[in-house]
ROTORNU-840022 format. One record per residue (C-alpha): residue in three letters; x, y, z. Coordinates in steps of 0.2 Angstrom, whole numbers, plus 5000, padded with zeros to 4 digits. Layout:
! ROTORNU-840022
AlaXYZ...
***
This chain:
! ROTORNU-840022
Unk595349884754Unk593749764758Unk592049864754Unk591149774770Unk591749744788Unk591249654801Unk591249654819Unk590549604838Unk589149714847Unk590349764862Unk588949744876Unk589449584886Unk587449544885Unk587149554865Unk588749484857Unk588149504839Unk589049514825Unk588849654814Unk589049664796Unk589249874788Unk589749954773Unk592149984779Unk591450164775Unk589950174790Unk590450274806Unk589350214818Unk588050064816Unk586550014826Unk586649824833Unk584949714828Unk585149624841Unk585149724857Unk584749914847Unk586250004853Unk586950104839Unk589050094843Unk590550194836Unk591350084821Unk592950094831Unk592149994847Unk591449864840Unk592449694846Unk593549634834Unk593349724818Unk594149654803Unk593749674783Unk592649524778Unk593549444763Unk591949384757Unk590949514749Unk589249424741Unk589149354762Unk589349524769Unk588349654755Unk586949494759Unk586949504780Unk586949684778Unk585549694767Unk584549604778Unk584749704792Unk584449854784Unk582749774777Unk582349714795Unk582549854803Unk581549974790Unk580149844789Unk580049774807Unk579549894824Unk580750044827Unk581450004845Unk580850134855Unk581850204870Unk580850074883Unk581549894872Unk583349934869Unk584349814877Unk585849844887Unk586749694897Unk585549614891Unk584049684898Unk582949834891Unk581649934901Unk580049844899Unk581149704904Unk581449774922Unk579549814925Unk579149654924Unk580349574935Unk580349744947Unk578749674955Unk579649514961Unk581049624969Unk579549664984Unk579549534989Unk581049424983Unk582849434986Unk584849374981Unk585349234989Unk587349254987Unk587849054986Unk586648994976Unk586149154964Unk584349134966Unk582949214969Unk582249174988Unk580749244998Unk581349385008Unk580349315024Unk581949195024Unk583249285021Unk583049445029Unk581749405041Unk580449555032Unk579249525022Unk579549675010Unk581149745005Unk581549895012Unk582450045002Unk583350105015Unk584749985008Unk585050094993Unk585350225004Unk587250215000Unk587550174982Unk587250304967Unk587550274948Unk588750334937Unk588450354919Unk589750274909Unk590150404893Unk590050234882Unk588150254886Unk587750454883Unk587050424868Unk586150274873Unk584050264869Unk583150224882Unk584750214893Unk585850364891Unk585650534889Unk583650594888Unk582950634872Unk581150704879Unk581650914875Unk582550914892Unk584050964884Unk583351104878Unk582351164895Unk583751124907Unk585151214895Unk585451364907Unk585151254921Unk586551114916Unk587751264909Unk587551344928Unk588151164936Unk589751164923Unk590451314926Unk590451264943Unk591251124941Unk592751174928Unk591651184910Unk591650994910Unk589850914907Unk589650804926Unk587950814927Unk586850734914Unk584950714912Unk584550534909Unk582850424902Unk581550394913Unk579950304905Unk578450404906Unk576750284910Unk576250374927Unk577750294935Unk579150414930Unk579350474948Unk580050284954Unk580850224938Unk581950394941Unk582350374956Unk583150184953Unk583850264939Unk584850384951Unk584950214962Unk585450084953Unk585350164935Unk583850034931Unk582150034933Unk581849894942Unk581549954961Unk579950034953Unk578949944963Unk579849914976Unk579850084979Unk577950124978Unk577550004991Unk578850075003Unk578050224999Unk576150175003Unk576950085019Unk577850245026Unk576350335024Unk575150225034Unk576450205046Unk576850385049Unk574950435044Unk574850545061Unk576450665059Unk575950695042Unk574150745047Unk574950855061Unk576550915048Unk575350985033Unk573651035042Unk573851195036Unk574251125018Unk573150955015Unk571550945020Unk571250765031Unk569950705015Unk571350725003Unk572650595013Unk571750435005Unk571750464993Unk573850514992Unk574050344998Unk572850254988Unk574350354974Unk575550264980Unk574950094978Unk575749994959Unk574149954951Unk573050134955Unk572050164944Unk571550374944Unk569950404936Unk569550484920Unk570050664914Unk571350664933Unk573150644927Unk574150484933Unk575650554944Unk576150564960Unk576650744967Unk577950824980Unk576950764994Unk577750584989Unk579350654984Unk579550715003Unk579050535008Unk580250424995Unk581750555003Unk581250495020Unk581150315015Unk582550345007Unk583250425017Unk584550565008Unk583850695002Unk583050734983Unk583450904973Unk582250954961Unk582851084948Unk582051174933Unk582251294920Unk583351454926Unk581251514926Unk580651384935Unk582251434952Unk581651604952Unk579751574954Unk578751564969Unk577851394964Unk578651244973Unk579151174956Unk581051184960Unk581251114980Unk582451024992Unk581450865001Unk582450825018Unk582150665027Unk581350765040Unk580550625049Unk582050505049Unk583150565064Unk584950635055Unk586050495063Unk584950365055Unk585250455039Unk587250395038Unk588150255030Unk589650175030Unk591150165040Unk591650385040Unk589650385045Unk589350525033Unk587650605028Unk587050495013Unk587550634994Unk585750704990Unk585250644971Unk584350724959Unk582750754948Unk582250874937Unk580750914925Unk581050884909Unk580050994899Unk578951154904Unk576951084906Unk578150974924Unk577050814921Unk578750704919Unk580250674930Unk581850604924Unk583850614935Unk585150674934Unk586550564935Unk588650604936Unk589450514924Unk590750394926Unk592850404925Unk592350594930Unk592450674949Unk590550694957Unk589650854953Unk589550974963Unk587751074964Unk587951294970Unk586851324983Unk586451464974Unk585551344965Unk585151254977Unk583151274979Unk581951314996Unk581851155007Unk580051115005Unk578851085019Unk580051095035Unk580951235043Unk582451305030Unk583951285046Unk583751115045Unk584651085029Unk586351095037Unk585750965047Unk585450815032Unk586550905019Unk588350925017Unk588851075011Unk590851125006Unk591551274998Unk589551334995Unk589251174986Unk588350994989Unk589050844979Unk587650754970Unk587850564970Unk589050444977Unk590650374973Unk589650194978Unk588750114965Unk587949944962Unk589249864949Unk588249784934Unk588749614937Unk587649604953Unk586249674942Unk586349574930Unk586349424943Unk584849484950Unk583849504936Unk584449314932Unk583749254948Unk582049344945Unk582049304925Unk582149134935Unk581049154947Unk579549244934Unk579649074923Unk578848974939Unk577649094942Unk576949174925Unk577649004913Unk578249114901Unk580149224901Unk580049424903Unk581249434888Unk579849354878Unk578449474884Unk579649624879Unk579849554862Unk577949514860Unk577649704867Unk578749774856Unk578049674841Unk576349624843Unk575749774851Unk576849904848Unk577249864829Unk575349874827Unk574850034836Unk573949964850Unk575050074867Unk574150094883Unk574149884889Unk574849854906Unk576349734906Unk575149614918Unk573949614901Unk575249584889Unk575949444899Unk574449374900Unk574149344879Unk576149294877Unk575449154889Unk573849124883Unk574649134862Unk576049004871Unk574748864878Unk574048874858Unk575848884849Unk575349014840Unk577249114844Unk578549104831Unk580049194831Unk581049254818Unk583149184819Unk583649344810Unk582949494815Unk582249414831Unk580249474830Unk579049404838Unk577549344827Unk575949284832Unk574549174820Unk573149244826Unk571449234819Unk569949284826Unk567949234817Unk567549404815Unk569249444806Unk568649364790Unk566449444792Unk566249604780Unk567049754792Unk568249634800Unk570249664801Unk570849534789Unk569349594776Unk569449754777Unk571449734774Unk570849644760Unk569949784752Unk571149924754Unk572549814747Unk571749734732Unk570149844731Unk568449754730Unk568749574729Unk568149434718Unk567849264720Unk569149204708Unk570549274717Unk571349194733Unk572149314745Unk573649274756Unk573949324773Unk575549324779Unk575649364796Unk574149254802Unk574949114787Unk573149074780Unk572649084762Unk570549144759Unk569449154746Unk568049264743Unk566249214747Unk565149354739Unk563449294745Unk563949324762Unk565049434757Unk566649364767Unk568449284769Unk568549114765Unk569548984774Unk570748894763Unk572148854768Unk573048864786Unk574748844782Unk575548924799Unk576949074796Unk578249014788Unk579349134786Unk579549324794Unk578649454785Unk579649584787Unk581449514782Unk581149344776Unk581949254787Unk581549064793Unk580549054806Unk580248934825Unk579248934835Unk579648994852Unk579548904868Unk579048994885Unk580949024887Unk581049164875Unk582249014863Unk581948954848Unk581148794843Unk582848774835Unk583248624820Unk584748534815Unk585948674806Unk584848844812Unk586048994819Unk585649014835Unk586049194845Unk587849134851Unk589349224842Unk590449114834Unk592049084837Unk593349184824Unk593849084811Unk592349004808Unk591848924792Unk590249004791Unk589949174788Unk588649204797Unk589549244812Unk588349134824Unk588348954833Unk587548824822Unk586148704832Unk586448544828Unk585648384840Unk585648504856Unk587148584855Unk588048724848Unk589448724833Unk590448874826Unk590048794808Unk588848684805Unk589248494797Unk590748464786Unk589548374774Unk588448464772Unk589148624766Unk589448594746Unk591448594741Unk590748714729Unk589948854745Unk591748834756Unk592349004763Unk590749084756Unk589149014765Unk588049134774Unk586949034785Unk586548864783Unk584748914776Unk585648994760Unk586748844753Unk585748674745Unk585348564759Unk586548434754Unk586348284768Unk587548184778Unk588648044771Unk587647864775Unk588247764786Unk587547564783Unk587547414798Unk587447244796Unk586847124809Unk586346974805Unk584746974795Unk584547154798Unk585447294790Unk585047484795Unk585647624789Unk586147774796Unk586547964793Unk588248044804Unk588648234804Unk590548254804Unk591348424814Unk593048504812Unk594048644817Unk592648684832Unk593348804845Unk593148684860Unk594248524854Unk593048404864Unk591448474849Unk592548394834Unk592048234829Unk592948074836Unk592447934825Unk592647804838Unk591247904847Unk590247954833Unk590147744829Unk589847664846Unk588647804847Unk587547744833Unk587747554837Unk587147594856Unk585747664847Unk585247524836Unk586047364844Unk585847444863Unk586447274875Unk587447184858Unk588847084863Unk590047064853Unk589847254845Unk591847264842Unk591447224826Unk590047314822Unk591147464828Unk592647414816Unk591247424801Unk590647584805Unk592447664809Unk592747584791Unk591347684782Unk591647854793Unk593347834786Unk593547804770Unk591747964764Unk593048094779Unk594448084768Unk593848154751Unk593048284761Unk593848464751Unk593948574767Unk594448744764Unk595948814769Unk595448954780Unk594248834792Unk595948714792Unk596748864803Unk595248884811Unk594848904830Unk596248834842Unk596348644839Unk595448624820Unk597048654811Unk598248534812Unk600048574819Unk601248564812Unk603048494814Unk603648534831Unk605348444828Unk606548574816Unk604848684813Unk604548564793Unk602848554788Unk602048404788Unk601848364771Unk600148244765Unk600648084762Unk599247944766Unk597847974771Unk597747864787Unk598647814802Unk598547644809Unk599247674827Unk599547484835Unk599047374819Unk597147404826Unk596647574828Unk596447684810Unk596247864812Unk596448034797Unk597848144801Unk596648274803Unk595948184818Unk597548184826Unk597248404827Unk595848434829Unk596148414846Unk597548524855Unk597348404871Unk597748244861Unk599048314854Unk599848384869Unk599648194876Unk600248094861Unk602048204861Unk602248204881Unk601847984882Unk603147974867Unk604548104874Unk604648014891Unk604047834886Unk605847794886Unk606347874901Unk604847784910Unk605147604901Unk606947644909Unk606347674926Unk605047534923Unk606547424921Unk608047464933Unk607647364949Unk607247214940Unk609147254933Unk609947284948Unk609447094952Unk610247004939Unk611846974932Unk612147104921Unk612646974907Unk610946894904Unk609947064899Unk608047104904Unk606747014889Unk605747144882Unk604647114871Unk603547284859Unk601747214858Unk601347164843Unk603047124835Unk603546974830Unk604546844842Unk606346894841Unk607746784848Unk608546814868Unk609746954867Unk609947144871Unk608347244867Unk608647384852Unk608447574857Unk606947624845Unk607347734832Unk606147864835Unk604547844849Unk603147824835Unk604247674828Unk604247594846Unk602647654856Unk602347604875Unk600647614882Unk599947784886Unk599747804905Unk597847754909Unk597047824922Unk596747794941Unk595547694945Unk595647574930Unk594247454930Unk594547304920Unk593447134918Unk594146964918Unk593446814910Unk594046634911Unk594146494898Unk593146394914Unk591946514914Unk592346634929Unk592046814929Unk592946944941Unk593147134940Unk594547214945Unk595047394946Unk597147434940Unk598247574948Unk599047674938Unk600447604942Unk600047424942Unk601447304932Unk600747154921Unk601447044936Unk600247134949Unk598947094937Unk599446904937Unk599146914957Unk597546984954Unk596946884944Unk597446714958Unk596646804968Unk594946824961Unk595246664950Unk595746564964Unk596746484954Unk598846474954Unk599946554943Unk600446404936Unk598846394927Unk598546564917Unk599446474900Unk598846664892Unk598246844892Unk597246924878Unk596847074878Unk596147184863Unk595147164848Unk595147074838Unk596346984855Unk598147004857Unk599146904868Unk600047014883Unk602046954879Unk602647074894Unk604047054907Unk603047044923Unk603947224930Unk603147324914Unk601547434918Unk600147334911Unk599247404895Unk597347384898Unk596147504898Unk594547574907Unk593247444903Unk594247334892Unk593947134896Unk594947034896Unk595346834891Unk595946734903Unk596546544895Unk596946414912Unk597646234911Unk596646104916Unk596646074934Unk597645914940Unk596645904954Unk595345884946Unk594445724939Unk594645694920Unk593745754909Unk592545654899Unk592945624880Unk592145754866Unk591145664854Unk592345734838Unk591645604828Unk591145404825Unk592745344826Unk593445464840Unk591945404849Unk592245244848Unk593945244852Unk593445354869Unk592245224873Unk593545094875Unk594645194884Unk594545224902Unk595045414900Unk595945554889Unk597245684893Unk596645864894Unk596645944873Unk597746044871Unk597346234867Unk597246294850Unk597946454844Unk596846564839Unk597646564818Unk597046374821Unk595346404826Unk595146524811Unk595746424797Unk594646294803Unk593146424801Unk593946474785Unk593846294779Unk591946294781Unk591446464772Unk592546404755Unk591846224761Unk590146314758Unk590746414743Unk591246314732Unk589746184735Unk588646334733Unk587646314751Unk587646454764Unk588546374778Unk587346354792Unk586246254779Unk587946154778Unk588446134799Unk586446084802Unk587545924798Unk588845934808Unk588145904826Unk589845854831Unk590546054827Unk589246124843Unk589845974855Unk591245974869Unk593046004856Unk592146074842Unk592546184834Unk591046334840Unk590946244854Unk592946304857Unk592446444847Unk591346514858Unk592346454873Unk593946564868Unk592946714864Unk591546734877Unk591846584889Unk590446474892Unk589146474907Unk587746354908Unk586346474902Unk587246574893Unk586846654877Unk588246684862Unk587946724846Unk589446664833Unk589946794820Unk590246664806Unk588346584812Unk587346784810Unk585546804812Unk585646634826Unk585746644844Unk586446494852Unk586346434872Unk587746324881Unk587146174890Unk588146114905Unk587145944907Unk587445904891Unk589145994888Unk588846074872Unk588146224862Unk586046224858Unk585046294847Unk584046444852Unk582246454844Unk581546554861Unk580046624863Unk579146484849Unk580446344849Unk581446314865Unk583346264864Unk583646104854Unk585446024849Unk585846054831Unk585345944817Unk584645954801Unk583346044797Unk582946064816Unk582446234810Unk580946174799Unk580546044812Unk580446164826Unk579346284819Unk578346204808Unk578846314794Unk579946254780Unk580446404769Unk580646344749Unk582346344746Unk583146494732Unk584346334727Unk584646184725Unk584946124744Unk586146024749Unk585845844754Unk586345784770Unk588145714769Unk588445544772Unk589045474788Unk590645434784Unk590945594777Unk589945704791Unk591245604804Unk592645644793Unk592445854790Unk591845844809Unk593545784816Unk594445854802Unk593846044809Unk593745994828Unk595545974824Unk596146144817Unk596646034802Unk596646124786Unk596545964773Unk595145924765Unk594645794750Unk595945814738Unk595045664726Unk593245674730Unk592645844738Unk590845824730Unk589645664727Unk589145774709Unk590445864697Unk591046024701Unk589946134689Unk591046204677Unk590946414683Unk592446504691Unk592046534712Unk592946694711Unk592446824695Unk592747004695Unk594546994691Unk594546894709Unk594046984720Unk592546944725Unk591446804728Unk590146754715Unk588746854710Unk589346884691Unk589146804675Unk589846614674Unk591546624670Unk592346504655Unk592846354660Unk594446314670Unk595746224658Unk595646054659Unk597645994665Unk598345804665Unk598345754680Unk599845644684Unk599545624704Unk598545584719Unk598045644733Unk598845574750Unk597345434755Unk596645444739Unk597045384720Unk596545464707Unk595645344689Unk596545334673Unk596145494662Unk595745584676Unk596145764674Unk596245914690Unk595246094686Unk595646224693Unk594046334703Unk594746474711Unk596446534716Unk597446424726Unk595946264724Unk595946114712Unk594645994711Unk594945814702Unk593745784688Unk593245604683Unk593745544665Unk592445584651Unk590945464651Unk591445384673Unk590245394684Unk591045434701Unk591245284712Unk590645264731Unk592245224742Unk591745014746Unk592345074763Unk591045224768Unk589345154759Unk587845254756Unk586645264771Unk584745274766Unk584545484769Unk582945524783Unk581645624778Unk582445804784Unk584245784773Unk583045664761Unk583845784742Unk582845844732Unk582445764716Unk583645754702Unk583545924693Unk583645974677Unk585245904663Unk585446114661Unk585746164680Unk586546004686Unk588046064691Unk587346214701Unk587046094718Unk587946064732Unk588245864737Unk589145784748Unk590545754757Unk591545584758Unk592945544765Unk594345584752Unk595545744756Unk596245874747Unk597445944750Unk596946174749Unk598546244752
***
């Protein structure tokens, strides 16, 4: 058996997790101050990590021993202490609880009366539960009343079958003990002490004539003003006079509440001729108004008693819950006070020689909590500070140092001032409130800190430094002036009582948490951190700290985030154009609330939106971040206990067969595009059930959707069907999938899916698709939204990367809400033929001589991507950047060019629309409809310009020094030839002569063929005698083929022979912008990039 146990405080307003030795019978809660039997704790269980339990137990005991002892007024029950109730009680005199909103409202708006009428509490009486009998400040009184009233209570118990049914309970002795005792007898709380005093004062004022006449022989006329003044809640008696209420006030309260009040005393006091014990009747109120309920019974009496022989403190005697109501024998009833004895039977029900104390009707704890919460909110609005913080400050800042006698309003003012100056702190471990207070007089001789340092260290020395943890300062000593000198103000860094972490406190009383701090909320069972509290992270409370923040060596035995070395979250790098941004990610798993478990796609989107708001085409960034997160989280070491913790924190076992799933690959690829962890599939119970339901119902739903179309088709011709993402198969009956995972169906989309449709003509439309929308219905909506015919819709692309939709029209549309769908349209036959594209110089001449040309066929995405790959490979082989190379080929950005068609496919072309191309990061382009081409955007300095060689240097006027020898501008024939090849999607490049200069003897692919460039030059590839020539080119005698990379071969001229220039393409004089630099040194001659001529080379 474990030596330590853990359990949660059973009080609903606390629920603090407690650690204690297994041999203890009871434990005191460090949160509310109550002492509970260990058997009464919630979820009590042995602790496996002995080190963690011992450390937490030691800290709890150390904080209890060094901190301020909680008095009866500071013990919290259901979240409120007696001092807390005193603070909010003045608000109840003028405000009430609005049931509909649960907030405090002025009584004038709720009832039409300015003040609360305590007579509405006449039918109610408090009954103490057995579990709170020994709770200090709430249960049994410990001021000595048990001994003083022993014989009286024994006589009451004998009249109730020997059972204790009437118990004396605590009432604070601050001069308001009478109204405190009555408030507790009515509701169990000292919430109504202020309304009782206000009602009593108003009652005396309104009925002063009756009182003067009734008590003219006992109370002189000069005494009545003082009696009325003593009812005021803020009354302060003159020096030397007792502070409290008298029997006349008890009589007045009986009339205010419209119910009798029995005041008991010891046997000696009951037999005395004095009026120490008495029965106070509501004699000034007609008996009919002292009845309540449907049965119209007389209101039952309340019972008070003196707590000691000094008879200077009232306490309440209340029934015990779940026991019979106590019966008080007539023999113990005192005489009626102030009025005739015969009135007793008119206001008091006596049955079988006994009267019943209390009532079965009580205010529920839930209502009391809602009422207190509403008054707390009003208190914060009025005073700018929470009453709980004021109560805790009174305990730790005033009572701890022996300061007594300050009224609650004065304490509230001091706390408000300290908050305004940001001098209040709260310990995260023991909840102590600390104040960083420093007054100039404290440093001088005789001051508080000077005297404290002298008592601790004796004679002060100028060579020593003195630290004061409570004030967070470090002082030296000045012998000449005999005073302390402030050297360093560090602030309060740790609790001086338990050495816990402290944080500045908010006006609501909650610490100003930092990431990783434990909060007051109890964590769910099975949390990874053994402190038992939730942890704060970016404004959210989690059961455990981030998974990556816990070193693997401390899994299963971490105590709090402060008990293990700080381990940063794993880094993620975002690369977009020329920007490189680093970000850190915290990963959460095993949470009791599945919504708090980290989701890789949500996390990636949050990071990207944070750094790149409003940027188009972030799908690439999302995939980039997702891949990094998955790569770093797959290797995290997860403790076994964490895998089984939480409602959805562990992977579920297989439903079919009950066999436990073995750990296979660390990732699962779904639909060919989404990469997930196995652990991620299990963190959410809702997602797991949804996935199972989709897999189970997919064949049925698909068959149901196909049945109407099958009835209309011939029996011999089955409906065509093709699973999206699978290769196109020959016509025939569709084979049933082997399992739901082998052929997943599109998951049912939520109601009202909103999608955006972008056509290749530049048109856009937003559509709302119902949940059961079919693909054919979607096409019909597209026809209506874009005003096009169905025959013009060539294909529909969706997802990232874009994939063609190949579903039958009767199948469900696979689109998700928020998705962007691309629709490629054929040319409108009724429209005028478009102008010929400027693809190349020969093509332009041919187009100029022709009357028109047919519309270019749509180019498959793979062909455009192949063109980009060919450009990138050519740039790699030439040793230049892609942007530097394509500047000399403006045809790529004109109509029909490679980049023109790439932008048209991906984003659509609209006049004035800015476009960023993934292949050219850091560059922004704009579509100009007048010239029908892409222009380079150099705003705000340079405007928009066609892409030409050196356009940035020429426009911006600042030429950057190139890091390597720039590539000379291609010849006109070479540029035209490459532009024609790439714009048409052809992947054949020059086999004979790719550059004007020889290829350097270096390998383009290094590092075992996995990386491009960056390594030391590899040995020159072996020369192979050339035995054939490429199409369209001839080979010189003695020339050899040289391999420059995997799948890449160039033709090197024979030794000593110059490289000839084709006669059909004479090299023109270079322009000033594209003139090549001076010839490099001989040893670097092979490192530059050459111009491309018109030859061909097979790159297969």
